[in-house]
N, CA, C, O and the ligand as a Tripos MOL2 file, in Angstrom:
@<TRIPOS>MOLECULE
protein
  217   215    55     0     0
PROTEIN
NO_CHARGES

@<TRIPOS>ATOM
      1 N         177.5380  110.8450  119.7310 N.3       1 MET1
      2 CA        178.3870  110.9350  120.9200 C.3       1 MET1
      3 C         179.6290  111.5600  120.5970 C.2       1 MET1
      4 O         180.1070  111.4140  119.4710 O.2       1 MET1
      5 N         180.2430  112.2940  121.5380 N.am      2 LYS2
      6 CA        181.4930  112.9370  121.4200 C.3       2 LYS2
      7 C         182.2330  112.7550  122.6300 C.2       2 LYS2
      8 O         181.7190  113.0210  123.7160 O.2       2 LYS2
      9 N         183.6220  112.2380  122.5050 N.am      3 VAL3
     10 CA        184.3390  112.0970  123.5560 C.3       3 VAL3
     11 C         185.5800  113.0020  123.3630 C.2       3 VAL3
     12 O         186.2250  113.0700  122.3160 O.2       3 VAL3
     13 N         185.8400  113.7020  124.5270 N.am      4 TYR4
     14 CA        187.0800  114.5290  124.5770 C.3       4 TYR4
     15 C         188.2180  113.9100  125.3710 C.2       4 TYR4
     16 O         187.9890  113.3910  126.4630 O.2       4 TYR4
     17 N         189.5220  113.9530  124.8140 N.am      5 SER5
     18 CA        190.5780  113.1950  125.3730 C.3       5 SER5
     19 C         191.8470  113.9390  125.3880 C.2       5 SER5
     20 O         192.1260  114.5920  124.3830 O.2       5 SER5
     21 N         192.6240  113.9300  126.3500 N.am      6 CYS6
     22 CA        194.0440  114.4600  126.4810 C.3       6 CYS6
     23 C         194.9980  113.4420  125.6580 C.2       6 CYS6
     24 O         194.5850  112.3930  125.1640 O.2       6 CYS6
     25 N         196.2140  113.8620  125.5900 N.am      7 GLU7
     26 CA        197.2470  112.9800  124.9400 C.3       7 GLU7
     27 C         197.3110  111.6540  125.5050 C.2       7 GLU7
     28 O         197.3430  110.7030  124.7250 O.2       7 GLU7
     29 N         197.3380  111.4390  126.8580 N.am      8 SER8
     30 CA        197.5390  110.1890  127.4240 C.3       8 SER8
     31 C         196.1860  109.2520  127.3630 C.2       8 SER8
     32 O         196.2710  108.0300  127.4930 O.2       8 SER8
     33 N         195.1150  109.8230  127.1850 N.am      9 HIS9
     34 CA        193.8630  108.9790  127.2070 C.3       9 HIS9
     35 C         193.3580  108.6440  125.8150 C.2       9 HIS9
     36 O         192.3170  107.9990  125.6850 O.2       9 HIS9
     37 N         194.0340  109.0450  124.8100 N.am     10 ILE10
     38 CA        193.4710  108.8660  123.4580 C.3      10 ILE10
     39 C         193.1260  107.4750  123.0950 C.2      10 ILE10
     40 O         192.1020  107.1960  122.4700 O.2      10 ILE10
     41 N         194.0880  106.5120  123.5390 N.am     11 ASP11
     42 CA        193.8760  105.1510  123.1930 C.3      11 ASP11
     43 C         192.6440  104.6300  123.8990 C.2      11 ASP11
     44 O         191.7840  103.9910  123.2920 O.2      11 ASP11
     45 N         192.5690  104.9120  125.1840 N.am     12 HIS12
     46 CA        191.4530  104.6260  126.0120 C.3      12 HIS12
     47 C         190.1310  105.1380  125.4150 C.2      12 HIS12
     48 O         189.1250  104.4310  125.3480 O.2      12 HIS12
     49 N         190.1950  106.4140  124.9830 N.am     13 ALA13
     50 CA        189.0190  107.1040  124.4510 C.3      13 ALA13
     51 C         188.4640  106.4240  123.2850 C.2      13 ALA13
     52 O         187.2550  106.2500  123.1290 O.2      13 ALA13
     53 N         189.4770  105.9960  122.3720 N.am     14 LEU14
     54 CA        188.9810  105.2400  121.1950 C.3      14 LEU14
     55 C         188.3330  103.8980  121.4030 C.2      14 LEU14
     56 O         187.3860  103.4650  120.7470 O.2      14 LEU14
     57 N         189.0030  103.2380  122.4730 N.am     15 ASP15
     58 CA        188.4390  102.0030  122.8170 C.3      15 ASP15
     59 C         187.1310  102.1200  123.3660 C.2      15 ASP15
     60 O         186.2800  101.2780  123.0780 O.2      15 ASP15
     61 N         186.8760  103.0820  124.1310 N.am     16 MET16
     62 CA        185.5320  103.2760  124.8120 C.3      16 MET16
     63 C         184.5440  103.6930  123.7920 C.2      16 MET16
     64 O         183.4090  103.2180  123.7440 O.2      16 MET16
     65 N         184.9690  104.5310  123.0300 N.am     17 PHE17
     66 CA        184.0150  104.8550  121.9610 C.3      17 PHE17
     67 C         183.3910  103.8250  121.0510 C.2      17 PHE17
     68 O         182.2090  103.8050  120.7080 O.2      17 PHE17
     69 N         184.4310  102.8860  120.6680 N.am     18 VAL18
     70 CA        183.9760  101.7520  119.8360 C.3      18 VAL18
     71 C         183.1300  100.8700  120.6540 C.2      18 VAL18
     72 O         182.0670  100.4380  120.2090 O.2      18 VAL18
     73 N         183.5920  100.5620  121.9190 N.am     19 ALA19
     74 CA        182.7050   99.6590  122.7780 C.3      19 ALA19
     75 C         181.3210  100.1880  122.9300 C.2      19 ALA19
     76 O         180.3460   99.4390  122.8860 O.2      19 ALA19
     77 N         181.2240  101.5260  123.1150 N.am     20 GLU20
     78 CA        179.8430  102.0840  123.4150 C.3      20 GLU20
     79 C         178.9330  102.3740  122.2500 C.2      20 GLU20
     80 O         177.7070  102.3020  122.3220 O.2      20 GLU20
     81 N         179.7040  102.7520  121.0260 N.am     21 THR21
     82 CA        178.8530  103.1070  119.8980 C.3      21 THR21
     83 C         178.7880  102.1010  118.8500 C.2      21 THR21
     84 O         177.8970  102.1330  118.0010 O.2      21 THR21
     85 N         179.7800  101.1230  118.8750 N.am     22 LYS22
     86 CA        179.9650  100.1380  117.7140 C.3      22 LYS22
     87 C         180.1150  100.8690  116.3860 C.2      22 LYS22
     88 O         179.7590  100.3910  115.3090 O.2      22 LYS22
     89 N         180.6670  102.0590  116.5500 N.am     23 GLU23
     90 CA        180.8230  102.7820  115.2560 C.3      23 GLU23
     91 C         182.3800  103.1050  115.0360 C.2      23 GLU23
     92 O         183.1460  103.0570  115.9990 O.2      23 GLU23
     93 N         182.7570  103.3790  113.9610 N.am     24 PHE24
     94 CA        184.2090  103.6190  113.5870 C.3      24 PHE24
     95 C         184.5380  105.1110  114.1610 C.2      24 PHE24
     96 O         183.9390  106.0840  113.7020 O.2      24 PHE24
     97 N         185.4080  105.2300  115.0720 N.am     25 PRO25
     98 CA        185.7760  106.4860  115.6690 C.3      25 PRO25
     99 C         186.5510  107.4360  114.8120 C.2      25 PRO25
    100 O         187.5330  106.9790  114.2260 O.2      25 PRO25
    101 N         186.2520  108.6500  114.6660 N.am     26 ILE26
    102 CA        186.9740  109.6020  113.9490 C.3      26 ILE26
    103 C         187.6730  110.5290  114.9780 C.2      26 ILE26
    104 O         186.9960  111.0490  115.8650 O.2      26 ILE26
    105 N         188.9360  110.7400  114.8930 N.am     27 MET27
    106 CA        189.7880  111.4960  115.8290 C.3      27 MET27
    107 C         190.1930  112.6490  115.1700 C.2      27 MET27
    108 O         190.7360  112.6030  114.0660 O.2      27 MET27
    109 N         189.9290  113.8600  115.8750 N.am     28 ASP28
    110 CA        190.4020  115.1450  115.5010 C.3      28 ASP28
    111 C         191.0880  115.9240  116.5370 C.2      28 ASP28
    112 O         190.8040  115.7700  117.7250 O.2      28 ASP28
    113 N         191.9170  116.6970  116.1660 N.am     29 LYS29
    114 CA        192.5410  117.6100  117.1250 C.3      29 LYS29
    115 C         191.5530  118.6610  117.3940 C.2      29 LYS29
    116 O         190.8880  119.1420  116.4770 O.2      29 LYS29
    117 N         191.4190  119.0730  118.7310 N.am     30 LEU30
    118 CA        190.6050  120.2060  119.1020 C.3      30 LEU30
    119 C         191.1750  121.5140  118.5230 C.2      30 LEU30
    120 O         192.3830  121.7450  118.5750 O.2      30 LEU30
    121 N         190.3630  122.2960  118.0170 N.am     31 PRO31
    122 CA        190.7850  123.6220  117.6620 C.3      31 PRO31
    123 C         191.4430  124.3680  118.9670 C.2      31 PRO31
    124 O         190.9900  124.1750  120.0950 O.2      31 PRO31
    125 N         192.4120  125.1260  118.7430 N.am     32 ASP32
    126 CA        193.0890  125.8320  119.8300 C.3      32 ASP32
    127 C         192.1640  126.6240  120.7800 C.2      32 ASP32
    128 O         192.3430  126.6860  121.9960 O.2      32 ASP32
    129 N         191.1890  127.2060  120.1300 N.am     33 GLY33
    130 CA        190.2880  127.9770  121.0170 C.3      33 GLY33
    131 C         189.4430  127.2300  121.9440 C.2      33 GLY33
    132 O         188.9770  127.7770  122.9430 O.2      33 GLY33
    133 N         189.1990  125.8580  121.6230 N.am     34 GLU34
    134 CA        188.4860  125.1140  122.6150 C.3      34 GLU34
    135 C         189.2970  124.2170  123.5570 C.2      34 GLU34
    136 O         188.7550  123.5870  124.4660 O.2      34 GLU34
    137 N         190.5040  124.1820  123.3310 N.am     35 LYS35
    138 CA        191.3580  123.4260  124.2150 C.3      35 LYS35
    139 C         191.2940  123.8050  125.6650 C.2      35 LYS35
    140 O         191.1810  122.9380  126.5310 O.2      35 LYS35
    141 N         191.3660  125.0850  125.9450 N.am     36 LEU36
    142 CA        191.5190  125.5870  127.3690 C.3      36 LEU36
    143 C         190.0280  125.4600  127.9330 C.2      36 LEU36
    144 O         189.8980  125.5250  129.1550 O.2      36 LEU36
    145 N         189.1090  125.3170  127.2880 N.am     37 SER37
    146 CA        187.6300  125.3350  127.9960 C.3      37 SER37
    147 C         187.1720  123.7710  128.0460 C.2      37 SER37
    148 O         186.1130  123.4230  128.5690 O.2      37 SER37
    149 N         188.0530  122.9100  127.4680 N.am     38 THR38
    150 CA        187.4640  121.5190  127.3340 C.3      38 THR38
    151 C         188.2800  120.6210  128.1750 C.2      38 THR38
    152 O         189.5050  120.6780  128.0670 O.2      38 THR38
    153 N         187.7160  119.7790  129.0200 N.am     39 LYS39
    154 CA        188.5420  118.7910  129.8330 C.3      39 LYS39
    155 C         188.4620  117.3980  129.1320 C.2      39 LYS39
    156 O         187.5310  117.0740  128.3950 O.2      39 LYS39
    157 N         189.5290  116.6090  129.4340 N.am     40 CYS40
    158 CA        189.5230  115.2280  128.9640 C.3      40 CYS40
    159 C         188.3940  114.5490  129.8330 C.2      40 CYS40
    160 O         188.1580  114.8660  130.9990 O.2      40 CYS40
    161 N         187.7310  113.5860  129.1280 N.am     41 SER41
    162 CA        186.5970  112.7940  129.6460 C.3      41 SER41
    163 C         187.0890  111.9360  130.7410 C.2      41 SER41
    164 O         186.2860  111.4970  131.5640 O.2      41 SER41
    165 N         188.4980  111.6290  130.8240 N.am     42 TYR42
    166 CA        188.9910  110.5650  131.8370 C.3      42 TYR42
    167 C         189.8660  111.1720  132.8100 C.2      42 TYR42
    168 O         190.2650  110.4470  133.7210 O.2      42 TYR42
    169 N         190.2230  112.3510  132.7730 N.am     43 CYS43
    170 CA        191.0800  112.9820  133.7330 C.3      43 CYS43
    171 C         190.7770  114.4600  133.7400 C.2      43 CYS43
    172 O         189.8620  114.9440  133.0740 O.2      43 CYS43
    173 N         191.6310  115.1990  134.5670 N.am     44 GLU44
    174 CA        191.4390  116.6560  134.7590 C.3      44 GLU44
    175 C         192.3270  117.5720  133.8040 C.2      44 GLU44
    176 O         192.4090  118.7870  133.9820 O.2      44 GLU44
    177 N         193.0270  116.8560  132.7090 N.am     45 GLU45
    178 CA        193.7910  117.5640  131.8440 C.3      45 GLU45
    179 C         192.9190  118.2800  130.8700 C.2      45 GLU45
    180 O         191.7450  117.9360  130.7310 O.2      45 GLU45
    181 N         193.4240  119.2330  130.2090 N.am     46 HIS46
    182 CA        192.8420  119.8530  129.0490 C.3      46 HIS46
    183 C         192.6860  118.8230  127.8620 C.2      46 HIS46
    184 O         193.6250  118.0600  127.6330 O.2      46 HIS46
    185 N         191.6100  118.7740  127.1480 N.am     47 ALA47
    186 CA        191.5030  117.9590  126.1330 C.3      47 ALA47
    187 C         192.3310  118.3570  124.8780 C.2      47 ALA47
    188 O         192.4910  119.5360  124.5620 O.2      47 ALA47
    189 N         192.8460  117.3200  124.1830 N.am     48 THR48
    190 CA        193.5690  117.6120  122.9600 C.3      48 THR48
    191 C         192.9530  117.1240  121.8540 C.2      48 THR48
    192 O         193.1140  117.6980  120.7770 O.2      48 THR48
    193 N         192.1960  116.0470  121.9550 N.am     49 TYR49
    194 CA        191.4900  115.4440  120.8840 C.3      49 TYR49
    195 C         190.0280  115.3710  120.9730 C.2      49 TYR49
    196 O         189.5930  115.3850  122.1240 O.2      49 TYR49
    197 N         189.2290  115.3020  120.0900 N.am     50 ILE50
    198 CA        187.8120  115.0170  120.0840 C.3      50 ILE50
    199 C         187.5980  113.6940  119.2650 C.2      50 ILE50
    200 O         188.1480  113.5600  118.1720 O.2      50 ILE50
    201 N         186.8790  112.8180  119.7440 N.am     51 VAL51
    202 CA        186.5310  111.5860  119.0700 C.3      51 VAL51
    203 C         185.0300  111.6000  118.8040 C.2      51 VAL51
    204 O         184.2140  111.8380  119.6940 O.2      51 VAL51
    205 N         184.6970  111.3320  117.5320 N.am     52 SER52
    206 CA        183.1950  111.3490  117.1880 C.3      52 SER52
    207 C         183.0610  110.5230  115.9710 C.2      52 SER52
    208 O         184.0500  110.2480  115.2910 O.2      52 SER52
    209 N         181.8200  110.1000  115.6570 N.am     53 SER53
    210 CA        181.6260  109.4040  114.3490 C.3      53 SER53
    211 C         181.0390  110.3310  113.3780 C.2      53 SER53
    212 O         180.0400  110.9970  113.6530 O.2      53 SER53
    213 N         181.6880  110.3930  112.1560 N.am     54 LYS54
    214 CA        181.4440  111.2890  111.1000 C.3      54 LYS54
    215 C         181.2770  112.7460  111.3030 C.2      54 LYS54
    216 O         181.0660  113.4830  110.3410 O.2      54 LYS54
    217 ZN        192.9990  112.3050  130.1950 Zn       55 ZN55
@<TRIPOS>BOND
     1     1     2 1
     2     2     3 1
     3     3     4 2
     4     3     5 am
     5     5     6 1
     6     6     7 1
     7     7     8 2
     8     7     9 am
     9     9    10 1
    10    10    11 1
    11    11    12 2
    12    11    13 am
    13    13    14 1
    14    14    15 1
    15    15    16 2
    16    15    17 am
    17    17    18 1
    18    18    19 1
    19    19    20 2
    20    19    21 am
    21    21    22 1
    22    22    23 1
    23    23    24 2
    24    23    25 am
    25    25    26 1
    26    26    27 1
    27    27    28 2
    28    27    29 am
    29    29    30 1
    30    30    31 1
    31    31    32 2
    32    31    33 am
    33    33    34 1
    34    34    35 1
    35    35    36 2
    36    35    37 am
    37    37    38 1
    38    38    39 1
    39    39    40 2
    40    39    41 am
    41    41    42 1
    42    42    43 1
    43    43    44 2
    44    43    45 am
    45    45    46 1
    46    46    47 1
    47    47    48 2
    48    47    49 am
    49    49    50 1
    50    50    51 1
    51    51    52 2
    52    51    53 am
    53    53    54 1
    54    54    55 1
    55    55    56 2
    56    55    57 am
    57    57    58 1
    58    58    59 1
    59    59    60 2
    60    59    61 am
    61    61    62 1
    62    62    63 1
    63    63    64 2
    64    63    65 am
    65    65    66 1
    66    66    67 1
    67    67    68 2
    68    67    69 am
    69    69    70 1
    70    70    71 1
    71    71    72 2
    72    71    73 am
    73    73    74 1
    74    74    75 1
    75    75    76 2
    76    75    77 am
    77    77    78 1
    78    78    79 1
    79    79    80 2
    80    79    81 am
    81    81    82 1
    82    82    83 1
    83    83    84 2
    84    83    85 am
    85    85    86 1
    86    86    87 1
    87    87    88 2
    88    87    89 am
    89    89    90 1
    90    90    91 1
    91    91    92 2
    92    91    93 am
    93    93    94 1
    94    94    95 1
    95    95    96 2
    96    95    97 am
    97    97    98 1
    98    98    99 1
    99    99   100 2
   100    99   101 am
   101   101   102 1
   102   102   103 1
   103   103   104 2
   104   103   105 am
   105   105   106 1
   106   106   107 1
   107   107   108 2
   108   107   109 am
   109   109   110 1
   110   110   111 1
   111   111   112 2
   112   111   113 am
   113   113   114 1
   114   114   115 1
   115   115   116 2
   116   115   117 am
   117   117   118 1
   118   118   119 1
   119   119   120 2
   120   119   121 am
   121   121   122 1
   122   122   123 1
   123   123   124 2
   124   123   125 am
   125   125   126 1
   126   126   127 1
   127   127   128 2
   128   127   129 am
   129   129   130 1
   130   130   131 1
   131   131   132 2
   132   131   133 am
   133   133   134 1
   134   134   135 1
   135   135   136 2
   136   135   137 am
   137   137   138 1
   138   138   139 1
   139   139   140 2
   140   139   141 am
   141   141   142 1
   142   142   143 1
   143   143   144 2
   144   143   145 am
   145   145   146 1
   146   146   147 1
   147   147   148 2
   148   147   149 am
   149   149   150 1
   150   150   151 1
   151   151   152 2
   152   151   153 am
   153   153   154 1
   154   154   155 1
   155   155   156 2
   156   155   157 am
   157   157   158 1
   158   158   159 1
   159   159   160 2
   160   159   161 am
   161   161   162 1
   162   162   163 1
   163   163   164 2
   164   163   165 am
   165   165   166 1
   166   166   167 1
   167   167   168 2
   168   167   169 am
   169   169   170 1
   170   170   171 1
   171   171   172 2
   172   171   173 am
   173   173   174 1
   174   174   175 1
   175   175   176 2
   176   175   177 am
   177   177   178 1
   178   178   179 1
   179   179   180 2
   180   179   181 am
   181   181   182 1
   182   182   183 1
   183   183   184 2
   184   183   185 am
   185   185   186 1
   186   186   187 1
   187   187   188 2
   188   187   189 am
   189   189   190 1
   190   190   191 1
   191   191   192 2
   192   191   193 am
   193   193   194 1
   194   194   195 1
   195   195   196 2
   196   195   197 am
   197   197   198 1
   198   198   199 1
   199   199   200 2
   200   199   201 am
   201   201   202 1
   202   202   203 1
   203   203   204 2
   204   203   205 am
   205   205   206 1
   206   206   207 1
   207   207   208 2
   208   207   209 am
   209   209   210 1
   210   210   211 1
   211   211   212 2
   212   211   213 am
   213   213   214 1
   214   214   215 1
   215   215   216 2
@<TRIPOS>SUBSTRUCTURE
     1 MET1         2 RESIDUE 1 A MET
     2 LYS2         6 RESIDUE 1 A LYS
     3 VAL3        10 RESIDUE 1 A VAL
     4 TYR4        14 RESIDUE 1 A TYR
     5 SER5        18 RESIDUE 1 A SER
     6 CYS6        22 RESIDUE 1 A CYS
     7 GLU7        26 RESIDUE 1 A GLU
     8 SER8        30 RESIDUE 1 A SER
     9 HIS9        34 RESIDUE 1 A HIS
    10 ILE10       38 RESIDUE 1 A ILE
    11 ASP11       42 RESIDUE 1 A ASP
    12 HIS12       46 RESIDUE 1 A HIS
    13 ALA13       50 RESIDUE 1 A ALA
    14 LEU14       54 RESIDUE 1 A LEU
    15 ASP15       58 RESIDUE 1 A ASP
    16 MET16       62 RESIDUE 1 A MET
    17 PHE17       66 RESIDUE 1 A PHE
    18 VAL18       70 RESIDUE 1 A VAL
    19 ALA19       74 RESIDUE 1 A ALA
    20 GLU20       78 RESIDUE 1 A GLU
    21 THR21       82 RESIDUE 1 A THR
    22 LYS22       86 RESIDUE 1 A LYS
    23 GLU23       90 RESIDUE 1 A GLU
    24 PHE24       94 RESIDUE 1 A PHE
    25 PRO25       98 RESIDUE 1 A PRO
    26 ILE26      102 RESIDUE 1 A ILE
    27 MET27      106 RESIDUE 1 A MET
    28 ASP28      110 RESIDUE 1 A ASP
    29 LYS29      114 RESIDUE 1 A LYS
    30 LEU30      118 RESIDUE 1 A LEU
    31 PRO31      122 RESIDUE 1 A PRO
    32 ASP32      126 RESIDUE 1 A ASP
    33 GLY33      130 RESIDUE 1 A GLY
    34 GLU34      134 RESIDUE 1 A GLU
    35 LYS35      138 RESIDUE 1 A LYS
    36 LEU36      142 RESIDUE 1 A LEU
    37 SER37      146 RESIDUE 1 A SER
    38 THR38      150 RESIDUE 1 A THR
    39 LYS39      154 RESIDUE 1 A LYS
    40 CYS40      158 RESIDUE 1 A CYS
    41 SER41      162 RESIDUE 1 A SER
    42 TYR42      166 RESIDUE 1 A TYR
    43 CYS43      170 RESIDUE 1 A CYS
    44 GLU44      174 RESIDUE 1 A GLU
    45 GLU45      178 RESIDUE 1 A GLU
    46 HIS46      182 RESIDUE 1 A HIS
    47 ALA47      186 RESIDUE 1 A ALA
    48 THR48      190 RESIDUE 1 A THR
    49 TYR49      194 RESIDUE 1 A TYR
    50 ILE50      198 RESIDUE 1 A ILE
    51 VAL51      202 RESIDUE 1 A VAL
    52 SER52      206 RESIDUE 1 A SER
    53 SER53      210 RESIDUE 1 A SER
    54 LYS54      214 RESIDUE 1 A LYS
    55 ZN55       217 GROUP 0 **** ****
């Protein structure tokens, strides 16, 4: 599972990730090249972070 998040939804994204996967979330900044083509999972902003496990 991967969750994309903007600056304002990163706390929410981490909470949701843990609730759904029961795994420890790893947060990374999206590479600049992917920012403009990737939307936050919770709003219409461009994503800044990607949350995944391992
Ligand atoms: Zn957002």
